[in-house]
Steps between C-alpha positions, in 0.01 A plus 500: 500500500357265760697191610335166439534165675761396242712819616507366853767240562314223703707305741595135411324232697693331791643163375339298772161666432526370136571146621208506744262614238613247247457217759152617576398512138564123468218418739477231765795326362716790614425474874817337581694724252365817668596377841856412381528859343397672826711261713830598316458844663525455871395869581188470279417155660517641850275789408232292341496262801472796736198642304338153482533458885396864572162613636432608149409145394430349853610147408381227748844326470852612451619537138870411487583421134417684167324173394266511785440885448397416140271219608331723782491843319478376149744567217347830392528658859853372555597625162358855574670504826836402353464762219411771756827446687700471185370815335500701813873417566594565134335835469612650820748776599566778735340838527635692199389830323195516734363152451479282799515133397441373851165721521405369151538115607337558841187642329508233242521221749203663704302516169566132452390412859190720466408339171523147646296597821237686274466202273443264812252740654294519172527128444681555164759248385791624281853360543659783308368787722801506737767543235279722292441736797869481589606595139214732405722802509816353368471731206583791742821333593591442133424859396726622791776269417496595136439876534578593856521873458180532309302268736619707798334792322171311494523412872576865585193619304277247668633621848469862416174506298340168559510455120409161343784279484354331184463829325835610578646164381320510180595872433872420568537148358189434300408202716414448867646247741192265452612436143870472585423258780282279275752515213782398739338205657348365178842518342637308793250227453275541790140386439282722308256512781753687705624745228134579393403580858799733547414664162153604633574533884421866509246504202126552535445346166656162550356194314212372702650149521770635731291757691499311825883454527580854377267631758676304773835643384356848510368436856840343587663837400257682729582261785874560458439873496323488826846417655728695252296810421281764639125527579500156620158523677348634169657210309350233737152670460538495125608124514179419702288696261633301213494148644226475769187566287632305203588186680275530821807523722457684831732783593654315796636245250680776316640641814640150586640477144681826520662395828586157361673658227746670714562192717576271212685744298740543794559125492540472116726805478754314723511221243582771228780623737325835530475683830113573549586790730227609746207334314209469735142381431282796407281462804807545726609803302152652548525441872844663512366805311205532736731470814724770350197730440378444854842561636560839329140609559444657165154618391348387186550853351858509593560167334329618173696833503836328556424250229407768266820694574720185479355411170550843363847508618567149350360605163725814498804299592414228239464760226839668606650145491367440164636820361833446665537138356401622158782773531743252618428254212549782258816625655649154489456502130603869428826668436548786746655740248295476194167353647519225225449135588838329606702203403314266738155587349651466148599138570153410622325679219727327233396158642130578469518660163711206357249264650211686340669540171588136473164380611286717276754519208547883527798712391715640781795750459774624728712813483803555714669842476736729675634842481812546289806627686290579825817503698604820315173665598574430866850591488421840307186618667493312832288200622192713595494616132543128395195419724290765332589351156396163616164629624448699181561191293249296695236756457558524124486120449165482693348754281564311176427158594165321512313435824559120461883552471726515807830677561729407788827646621711194435798639696716815489444677177351179343125456436277226351161533315266200478258515203226248521325390170772678299685329226865586380378748239302692748770495761741648243268793436461565854875470579585752218238750610632474855854550382412826301296637786795453742732656258281812492451503875657774713554501878565867603719544808616840626419631143708242334312253266633136541435275204545125486456206266416137573591167344233248480492113463179320419373150434165328461315178570272426207184283518657242255758419753466187718633633817740755648657558845534833678881466486493456125306812452705711734834369379395570135392864589822547688706366198304727258584793732873403496472491115352857491787626737767337278338664187551856632223560754174685446381202322259221511632143494280202427532134558237261366445193727500168315320250712 
């Protein structure tokens, strides 16, 4: 079943962002209030004044107070600069599980700079473009923060196969990062003009009323990818082909724009406390590349051959990495002895299934069972024989449960079975069938048939219940298992939740 936007836990808005938005909604009368809100935060005040005095806005006179910034830049631009810093600071982190936050925000800031410079070149006025470009891919960040392991899989697939990120996101989550970003910012109270642009920033079928700003966001992404991606020359040509005929802009103006994006991004990244690294204007990068080609005296044919070989090797390595990462993810959630999912995966899956059952008013059952007197098996036949019994039991359970059910090795000789969309009556039927089948099972070791029994504890969440926690379900199933043990073993214990 696909995830929906409701299944993704969207981050809460920063408190100061809410205060800024509330002040702006009040109109001109909030001019002083907005200045007061920003001035309370010294770090934010400094950053806004730095931007106001930067070459990005090229003010004729020095801006030394927030009130002056508001009067010179305007309330909307000042608000957007403030929100940009607040949100970028709030949703930041270190490189973890393959996601590089610094790279994400470097690219986002470069997109924002590109959008502003493009708008100026095309004589298009839209105060929301900077923050819209900065946050256009915020949904990517949210999906990673909520589902890091699954989103790493999407990034691996893109690197290995150049698969569509949108297709992979929709396949895995039921939504893409455009929708997530738009829902997040709309929920935070940002203007609808911003959330709507972000909802369609990669779409070819956006409403005609926002075609121009959406095109600028698309081109700003292309500008950023010139500095943070591959095939840069090709992207510059595509940018010229998209803009020059439509707006009667000459190609030299686009060359100048591409260089200006690097120059101004370096300046602005410093205000975001982000190291721009070796970010040079594109024309200088081309010069360096040409110098290097001349230095090593490679022929065109050699360059093509080496590029082809390098690409082939990179594709092979990426495919190997994708496979290795998939295996590592699977191993992290697998029990080495039985091949079943482990306790860690059980905890994650219980959270999701309880959320889904609660939201959509579905039944959910849980069985916890263990092998009766399993110590006697180990003491009598040896631990290797006990391991064979555990593997045999795992195989048996898999053969009789549905594909939607999931069994995990909870620990030692204890197991758990999660049964989505199964009420208490259905769970009892399954538990009794499992008990009988295990009673009939034989594990033959050196010609000796080892037979075991199991005791089971079960409980259910019913649609009529208001809510239930994971610990309530697990504790009830454990208590039911204890009840079955106390009643003589090889039995099914039942505890009905009353919530």
